[in-house]
C-alpha positions as CSV (number, residue, x, y, z in Angstrom):
1,M,0.0,-0.1,0.0
2,R,1.1,3.4,-0.7
3,D,0.7,5.8,2.2
4,H,-1.2,8.6,0.5
5,E,-3.4,6.3,-1.5
6,T,-6.9,5.6,0.3
7,F,-8.0,2.4,1.5
8,A,-10.9,2.3,-1.0
9,R,-8.4,2.4,-3.8
10,Y,-7.4,-1.1,-2.5
11,D,-11.0,-2.3,-2.3
12,V,-10.8,-2.3,1.5
13,D,-14.5,-3.2,2.4
14,S,-15.7,-3.6,6.1
15,L,-14.4,-7.1,6.3
16,R,-10.8,-6.2,5.0
17,A,-10.8,-3.0,7.2
18,T,-11.6,-5.2,10.4
19,T,-8.7,-7.5,9.4
20,L,-6.4,-4.5,8.7
21,A,-7.3,-2.9,12.0
22,S,-6.7,-6.3,13.8
23,K,-3.2,-6.6,12.1
24,L,-2.3,-2.9,13.0
25,S,-3.3,-3.5,16.5
26,E,-1.1,-6.4,16.6
27,A,1.9,-4.8,15.1
28,L,1.4,-1.5,17.2
29,G,0.6,-3.2,20.6
30,R,-2.5,-1.0,20.9
31,S,-6.0,-1.0,19.8
32,V,-6.7,0.4,16.5
33,P,-10.6,0.7,16.2
34,V,-12.0,-0.1,12.6
35,A,-13.7,3.4,12.7
36,L,-10.3,5.1,12.4
37,L,-9.8,3.5,9.0
38,W,-12.9,5.4,7.7
39,A,-12.1,8.5,9.6
40,Y,-8.5,8.6,8.3
41,P,-8.7,6.8,5.0
42,S,-5.1,6.4,4.1
43,L,-2.0,5.3,5.9
44,A,-0.6,8.8,5.9
45,A,-3.9,10.2,7.4
46,L,-3.9,7.3,10.0
47,S,-0.3,7.9,11.0
48,A,-0.9,11.5,11.6
49,V,-3.2,10.7,14.5
50,A,-1.4,7.8,15.9
């Protein structure tokens, strides 16, 4: 994934968003709610609030 492209560009639907949030939570060692992926729809946007 490129950091400035939206998750929608990669066809991230609700099921994939749940999986992505779970994997991010594991990698970061903290909870990443699925809602954040919709509020901040790219890796760049998400990392700006993390």
